[in-house]
C-alpha positions as a LaTeX table, in Angstrom:
\begin{tabular}{lrrr}
\hline
Residue & $x$ (\AA) & $y$ (\AA) & $z$ (\AA) \\
\hline
Unk1 & 0.04 & $-0.06$ & $-0.18$ \\
Unk2 & 1.58 & 3.34 & $-0.89$ \\
Unk3 & 1.32 & 6.77 & 1.25 \\
Unk4 & $-1.27$ & 7.68 & $-1.03$ \\
Unk5 & $-3.14$ & 4.79 & $-0.73$ \\
Unk6 & $-3.30$ & 4.49 & 2.79 \\
Unk7 & $-4.44$ & 7.83 & 3.18 \\
Unk8 & $-7.48$ & 7.67 & 1.40 \\
Unk9 & $-9.94$ & 6.80 & 4.23 \\
Unk10 & $-8.04$ & 7.64 & 7.48 \\
Unk11 & $-9.95$ & 6.89 & 10.43 \\
Unk12 & $-8.88$ & 8.44 & 13.99 \\
Unk13 & $-10.28$ & 7.55 & 17.36 \\
Unk14 & $-10.02$ & 7.25 & 21.05 \\
Unk15 & $-12.17$ & 5.87 & 23.94 \\
Unk16 & $-13.63$ & 10.01 & 24.57 \\
Unk17 & $-14.66$ & 9.30 & 21.11 \\
Unk18 & $-17.28$ & 6.68 & 21.48 \\
Unk19 & $-19.72$ & 5.52 & 24.10 \\
Unk20 & $-18.12$ & 3.35 & 26.93 \\
Unk21 & $-15.94$ & 0.48 & 25.98 \\
Unk22 & $-17.21$ & 0.48 & 22.11 \\
Unk23 & $-13.98$ & 1.35 & 20.73 \\
Unk24 & $-12.44$ & $-1.83$ & 19.35 \\
Unk25 & $-16.28$ & $-2.58$ & 18.45 \\
Unk26 & $-16.23$ & 0.76 & 16.27 \\
Unk27 & $-12.85$ & 0.05 & 14.91 \\
Unk28 & $-13.60$ & $-3.26$ & 13.86 \\
Unk29 & $-16.78$ & $-2.11$ & 12.04 \\
Unk30 & $-14.69$ & 0.68 & 10.49 \\
Unk31 & $-12.03$ & $-1.91$ & 9.23 \\
Unk32 & $-14.98$ & $-4.12$ & 7.66 \\
Unk33 & $-16.25$ & $-1.16$ & 5.94 \\
Unk34 & $-12.93$ & $-0.49$ & 4.47 \\
Unk35 & $-10.99$ & 2.35 & 6.37 \\
Unk36 & $-7.41$ & 2.57 & 4.92 \\
Unk37 & $-5.75$ & 3.84 & 7.90 \\
Unk38 & $-6.08$ & 3.84 & 11.59 \\
Unk39 & $-4.71$ & 6.68 & 14.12 \\
Unk40 & $-5.29$ & 5.93 & 17.96 \\
Unk41 & $-5.89$ & 9.52 & 19.74 \\
Unk42 & $-6.24$ & 8.66 & 23.16 \\
Unk43 & $-7.01$ & 12.06 & 25.28 \\
Unk44 & $-8.93$ & 9.94 & 28.10 \\
Unk45 & $-7.11$ & 7.23 & 29.62 \\
Unk46 & $-4.12$ & 7.34 & 31.84 \\
Unk47 & $-2.77$ & 4.16 & 30.82 \\
Unk48 & $-3.88$ & 3.32 & 27.12 \\
Unk49 & $-1.45$ & 0.40 & 26.55 \\
Unk50 & $-3.89$ & $-1.98$ & 26.66 \\
Unk51 & $-6.23$ & $-0.72$ & 24.36 \\
Unk52 & $-3.74$ & 0.49 & 21.88 \\
Unk53 & $-2.55$ & $-3.00$ & 21.58 \\
Unk54 & $-6.19$ & $-4.44$ & 21.12 \\
Unk55 & $-6.46$ & $-1.69$ & 18.11 \\
Unk56 & $-3.18$ & $-2.63$ & 17.06 \\
Unk57 & $-4.23$ & $-6.22$ & 16.44 \\
Unk58 & $-7.40$ & $-5.51$ & 15.05 \\
Unk59 & $-5.52$ & $-3.58$ & 12.45 \\
Unk60 & $-3.05$ & $-5.79$ & 11.61 \\
Unk61 & $-6.03$ & $-8.78$ & 11.16 \\
Unk62 & $-7.37$ & $-6.54$ & 8.38 \\
Unk63 & $-3.78$ & $-5.29$ & 7.01 \\
Unk64 & $-4.31$ & $-1.70$ & 7.90 \\
Unk65 & $-1.45$ & 0.56 & 9.10 \\
Unk66 & $-1.58$ & 1.48 & 12.82 \\
Unk67 & $-0.35$ & 4.97 & 13.97 \\
Unk68 & $-0.30$ & 6.27 & 17.09 \\
Unk69 & $-1.42$ & 10.42 & 17.82 \\
Unk70 & 1.47 & 12.21 & 19.87 \\
Unk71 & 2.77 & 9.35 & 22.16 \\
Unk72 & 6.05 & 8.51 & 21.06 \\
Unk73 & 7.25 & 6.16 & 23.67 \\
Unk74 & 4.21 & 4.28 & 23.15 \\
Unk75 & 4.41 & 3.89 & 19.57 \\
Unk76 & 8.13 & 2.91 & 19.85 \\
Unk77 & 7.11 & 0.12 & 22.83 \\
Unk78 & 4.35 & $-1.47$ & 20.62 \\
Unk79 & 6.13 & $-1.46$ & 17.41 \\
Unk80 & 3.25 & 0.73 & 15.38 \\
Unk81 & 3.22 & 1.26 & 11.80 \\
Unk82 & 3.45 & 5.23 & 12.56 \\
Unk83 & 3.56 & 7.80 & 14.82 \\
Unk84 & 1.62 & 11.49 & 13.82 \\
Unk85 & 2.40 & 14.50 & 15.63 \\
Unk86 & 1.09 & 17.90 & 15.76 \\
Unk87 & 2.50 & 21.56 & 15.51 \\
Unk88 & 2.62 & 21.61 & 19.76 \\
Unk89 & 3.79 & 18.17 & 20.57 \\
Unk90 & 7.36 & 17.11 & 20.76 \\
Unk91 & 9.32 & 18.85 & 18.48 \\
Unk92 & 9.35 & 17.28 & 14.71 \\
Unk93 & 13.36 & 16.67 & 14.68 \\
Unk94 & 13.52 & 15.02 & 18.19 \\
Unk95 & 9.90 & 12.57 & 16.66 \\
Unk96 & 12.63 & 12.09 & 13.43 \\
Unk97 & 15.58 & 11.11 & 15.94 \\
Unk98 & 13.95 & 8.47 & 17.80 \\
Unk99 & 11.55 & 6.88 & 15.31 \\
Unk100 & 12.98 & 7.70 & 11.85 \\
Unk101 & 13.63 & 3.96 & 9.56 \\
Unk102 & 11.57 & 2.29 & 12.37 \\
Unk103 & 8.17 & 3.62 & 11.30 \\
Unk104 & 5.92 & 5.95 & 9.11 \\
Unk105 & 5.62 & 9.43 & 10.46 \\
Unk106 & 3.11 & 12.23 & 9.84 \\
Unk107 & 3.00 & 15.52 & 10.72 \\
Unk108 & 0.34 & 18.15 & 10.81 \\
Unk109 & 0.47 & 21.44 & 9.81 \\
Unk110 & $-1.84$ & 24.47 & 9.55 \\
Unk111 & $-0.31$ & 27.18 & 7.20 \\
Unk112 & 1.78 & 27.48 & 4.32 \\
Unk113 & 4.68 & 28.32 & 5.79 \\
Unk114 & 4.81 & 25.07 & 8.23 \\
Unk115 & 3.93 & 23.54 & 5.03 \\
Unk116 & 7.28 & 24.86 & 3.18 \\
Unk117 & 8.90 & 23.86 & 6.53 \\
Unk118 & 7.61 & 20.46 & 6.42 \\
Unk119 & 8.77 & 19.77 & 2.69 \\
Unk120 & 12.77 & 20.28 & 3.69 \\
Unk121 & 11.92 & 16.97 & 5.83 \\
Unk122 & 13.01 & 13.70 & 3.99 \\
Unk123 & 11.59 & 11.40 & 6.78 \\
Unk124 & 8.09 & 12.65 & 6.55 \\
Unk125 & 5.55 & 10.01 & 5.33 \\
Unk126 & 2.81 & 12.45 & 4.80 \\
Unk127 & 1.12 & 16.29 & 6.08 \\
Unk128 & $-2.32$ & 16.27 & 7.46 \\
Unk129 & $-3.56$ & 19.52 & 6.78 \\
Unk130 & $-6.24$ & 21.32 & 8.64 \\
Unk131 & $-8.81$ & 22.08 & 10.11 \\
Unk132 & $-10.54$ & 22.30 & 6.56 \\
Unk133 & $-13.56$ & 23.22 & 8.36 \\
Unk134 & $-14.69$ & 23.57 & 11.72 \\
Unk135 & $-14.52$ & 20.77 & 14.12 \\
Unk136 & $-16.10$ & 19.42 & 17.42 \\
Unk137 & $-13.83$ & 16.75 & 17.72 \\
Unk138 & $-10.76$ & 18.58 & 18.84 \\
Unk139 & $-10.93$ & 21.38 & 21.63 \\
Unk140 & $-7.83$ & 23.14 & 20.80 \\
Unk141 & $-8.21$ & 23.13 & 17.00 \\
Unk142 & $-6.56$ & 26.09 & 14.97 \\
Unk143 & $-8.91$ & 28.33 & 12.70 \\
Unk144 & $-10.34$ & 26.56 & 9.45 \\
Unk145 & $-8.14$ & 26.60 & 6.58 \\
Unk146 & $-10.68$ & 25.55 & 4.07 \\
Unk147 & $-9.58$ & 23.71 & 0.69 \\
Unk148 & $-7.25$ & 27.01 & 0.07 \\
Unk149 & $-4.81$ & 25.76 & 2.02 \\
Unk150 & $-4.43$ & 22.25 & 0.18 \\
Unk151 & $-4.24$ & 24.61 & $-3.10$ \\
Unk152 & $-1.97$ & 26.92 & $-1.84$ \\
Unk153 & 0.67 & 23.97 & $-0.54$ \\
Unk154 & 0.25 & 22.26 & $-4.05$ \\
Unk155 & 0.99 & 25.48 & $-6.21$ \\
Unk156 & 3.99 & 26.19 & $-3.80$ \\
Unk157 & 5.42 & 22.77 & $-5.51$ \\
Unk158 & 5.27 & 20.64 & $-2.26$ \\
Unk159 & 4.83 & 17.42 & $-3.15$ \\
Unk160 & 4.13 & 15.28 & 0.05 \\
Unk161 & 1.06 & 13.26 & 0.32 \\
Unk162 & $-1.66$ & 15.32 & 2.10 \\
Unk163 & $-4.81$ & 13.80 & 4.44 \\
Unk164 & $-6.93$ & 16.82 & 4.83 \\
Unk165 & $-8.57$ & 17.03 & 8.33 \\
Unk166 & $-11.02$ & 18.77 & 9.96 \\
Unk167 & $-15.22$ & 18.96 & 10.15 \\
Unk168 & $-15.00$ & 16.94 & 6.84 \\
Unk169 & $-18.29$ & 14.75 & 5.65 \\
Unk170 & $-19.01$ & 13.17 & 2.25 \\
Unk171 & $-20.22$ & 16.22 & 0.46 \\
Unk172 & $-16.75$ & 17.76 & 0.80 \\
Unk173 & $-14.88$ & 14.92 & $-0.79$ \\
Unk174 & $-14.37$ & 16.10 & $-4.57$ \\
Unk175 & $-13.48$ & 19.45 & $-3.41$ \\
Unk176 & $-10.97$ & 18.16 & $-1.31$ \\
Unk177 & $-9.36$ & 15.83 & $-4.10$ \\
Unk178 & $-9.68$ & 18.50 & $-6.20$ \\
Unk179 & $-7.80$ & 20.89 & $-4.07$ \\
Unk180 & $-4.83$ & 18.12 & $-4.29$ \\
Unk181 & $-5.19$ & 15.94 & $-1.40$ \\
Unk182 & $-5.00$ & 12.22 & $-1.25$ \\
Unk183 & $-7.45$ & 11.56 & 1.26 \\
Unk184 & $-9.19$ & 12.35 & 4.20 \\
Unk185 & $-9.14$ & 12.15 & 8.08 \\
Unk186 & $-12.20$ & 11.98 & 9.97 \\
Unk187 & $-13.56$ & 11.17 & 13.64 \\
Unk188 & $-16.98$ & 12.04 & 14.27 \\
Unk189 & $-18.42$ & 10.90 & 10.37 \\
Unk190 & $-17.11$ & 7.40 & 11.32 \\
Unk191 & $-17.86$ & 7.28 & 15.23 \\
Unk192 & $-21.44$ & 9.03 & 14.94 \\
Unk193 & $-22.30$ & 6.86 & 11.58 \\
Unk194 & $-25.69$ & 4.77 & 11.80 \\
Unk195 & $-24.20$ & 2.96 & 8.75 \\
Unk196 & $-20.28$ & 3.07 & 8.73 \\
Unk197 & $-19.88$ & 1.20 & 5.71 \\
Unk198 & $-22.09$ & 3.25 & 4.00 \\
Unk199 & $-19.98$ & 6.38 & 4.99 \\
Unk200 & $-16.53$ & 4.80 & 3.87 \\
Unk201 & $-17.83$ & 4.28 & 0.63 \\
Unk202 & $-19.13$ & 7.93 & 0.61 \\
Unk203 & $-15.86$ & 9.24 & 1.73 \\
Unk204 & $-13.70$ & 7.13 & $-0.52$ \\
Unk205 & $-12.38$ & 8.78 & $-3.73$ \\
Unk206 & $-13.11$ & 6.73 & $-6.46$ \\
\hline
\end{tabular}
């Protein structure tokens, strides 16, 4: 699976995003529906190792890459497929120093300047761009950028694979791909869906 294929339907979740004790059930449902990547973003549990390993095991069964959000120590401990960090998390050069050649590395960018800086980091697998629209899934989210930021990044000649994130629903998929993103990252579009198979199909750009 290439990075571009991996980013097509990128699901992000932790126990805070679903009803009590249902993350594994929701994740398996999403895996069966056809997600192409999963990021474990845990903001509630003090000791997330057990749940992380259970999610990782499920992803392995479905041959879907498993990423950890922010927690480099946990990602290294359980040998995750990848680590994703934001601008306010551990410094990207520190992440590279500990994780490069051991796993894939994703990095969030919220501005064109950050995108240009990321373009010079050879170890990055992809960049997460957004929030594209207002989001309720992240309390400290940056202001929405719209698809214009993706267009500006592509216009600047930055070729890194892009996954768009932030308040994205099925109706936004075409404009996001037209702007130059390889895929979309979603939380509530999947966690709150009545029919996950239908939602995954709708947000898969064909």
